[in-house]
Steps between C-alpha positions, in 0.01 A plus 500: 500500500325782310602747771859380495512503122354858491741617773796383302378642168427837663875529560563486122348847440848661432543264211220660305501858367114552529231387742273361230784289359558370856131410546488327154815295595338402829199354317718321246722355783197348679356381166836329419458295835134404484450482119385182330642374176800645320676781676522748213445871531149453360444226746593725792252764361227239485564376851464857627184570290687756292429352160215743432724807549801637319745210488788697348590662834614163643726443206650843524578427868746247385605634166591864605707444823208609721667346806840415650556129540766543773269724703210261442690220684646726770221426745566123467866552586420720801238247627734208478778685680264615767388135575867398554670529842756790510800263499367275235653538146281534204532191282419536127500255212584612145423306176382557150204339329365460147149611398391338180345721231361447149507833334809580286462875557498489880788712637783310666369155378752269331625142481601384846623166627219298641584415871234226495647321194664161534861472603606322180355765259514883521160643410422860425169689567383851412463707813614785727749493782423655839715533813342478845619555852285349775542541882466211746240583762550253792194323643407588860387150593743260324874552540684498174186542284484810276293643218642691201362852460587671161694819543606576147397395146714630214484431128845386378484467120792427274599772246405469133776351287604725202442375156765349266550846327532695822795731547793437730371774727168319531678179597711681760193651656326159501797339687497775764124467542532120511727523801279760669179307451630169624285352764789487744569876446132581546495287823811684642331835418167400674690375810664843520158683471354261765796572727438876460128463586582293814756756619237779452238308704708302753868589491720221643275209395714227359407353165551140405451402129436142400543407131558206271802428283392736225582800722813361672744683288736792524245746356272456813759396765745788426238769495314424823394806701620564853355289787382236253574126507465277194442124510514325161545158350829417333632230265649186650826566305537864602851628554572596860815647661632589844532864596856630409753490769593832659800662342779597740697700251399724217485343152460635151174443304137510598366361825418124496141396545545117507719260688563125455226315312245296700301188408183551299163477680455140378843404631406660837190279509705186438778589746467281815723736693247773498220396748132534434295732740136468573283811433129532570279681246137506385422374156218314308249551785710370799826547678797299371853425623742572219864392485739764364866556445642852509840662424572866583649739434565439128528700184305458177552647156163657501547691828855617453664634821199409715516213743212255462375170652438183304228266627432143367158365582456120496160397330222367707364149453133453394262233391280570194224266649457286802724195492730617219873535521666809637600743228732800519506835314814688395725679757496883519799719502446852644707808519448773760667845501499506883735235647358571853136447421370212709431177306144477617424850368689432178330179422148621598539808289594296196212255546254794511611574143228249386240749602570721204424199276160464676440866443559444125257207499225705672555807296471312171237228582283684763551871438541482124818703458578512141146448371444871427490574130738798489805547280640859544825553696341664797195267530695171480694605811231681691213240485700212647650727770151623584346151536801383702450800735122396547629147570744627769221704660279188515775294660568755766125541563461124529786450735425776750501399863136486565388157642133607533462549127251232382603278219318315235477120541704282263348330202376146554763350281780651707669303784355556851849561648560862569731668247841643605401831350220645289546474123463787265176357359353482853592861559331604179193300596488683830548839339216428253268387783559816702475730197190342351338454843552866576339594167205266573474594868553137604767341713595201270764368744239433770263342245753249386602422858 
């Protein structure tokens, strides 16, 4: 894993202006993976035995734009695309997350709605908002299993609201910036940048974007780049229409985009005349047979003159415990901008969206994203992007196709059943054992076995 991590990080050299900055970043990246305790900048320095030297250089690395975040994650994107078959599309998942903060002078921090709050009460927390795009890297042994690999991490703050005595020009500028800094607008911009990078590295590779209901709007769906398919979740009462009928004679006025109205997604689910179809997809550790209804082509207000497909997914039955009654979750209503996309591909791409949520959990609880005590505009955006890049390098190094690589045994309190895939904590443990064993001149993997 050390060799694979080093090989990937060596490709980030164009992101740094100086060689010494690049070597300092390499040490901090490895320290962010193997460090113990809180993952602050000083914690990275202590993990790399740099606490007895000038510590200010590490802070200047993040505060003075000493590296390019897009170029830092470029090797991750190229590695993921290289592991895919030539005809396989690149499936990515886009979502935003909230990093809680305490300081009132941290740039970009503000009162945000708490997504973990109860449904009957809206809570607010002080934090920062980030937008992330992760790629789905399919597993080589299990069909349908994939792991999310971060490709992009962008700070998406809200603009500061003018005071009560602000001029009308200040309020006008605030409204313009408010529209430009919406998370949907930032997401559409980052998708365009990602599309440009893919065309530069592998022209012709199709891009499929899976997202939740927060990004299923006209801001994202009407600004999709070429050769890009979007799959999003819509409301059950969304307004749908048929495509307009072809006009045989010229008419005055603008061209029609919508035809006769169609039933809502909820009405489609309840319509007994529309049959259910069985679709197989991988989710929650095993392959399931889902029942879906689909109507295509249709028009939606958020996509304008583009034909789309509507898919209704019936919820699966589950038992909370052995012997209990069967329970059902809520149905899912999906919208796809490609009416010809196979249902198996469509459903599996959307189910992979959960991988970006797993990335958020690992980044916050395992990698310590957001724990760094920085507050300047450049540092609050650079430090999380840097740690996420190290996390992506670790995932790629841990998922390389090398069956002869020895693994550490599982702890005694873990189940004896072999896991479906290695967790991030096990990868970090393996990376630590190799790095510390190399420093001590001992093969720790063979000792434990």
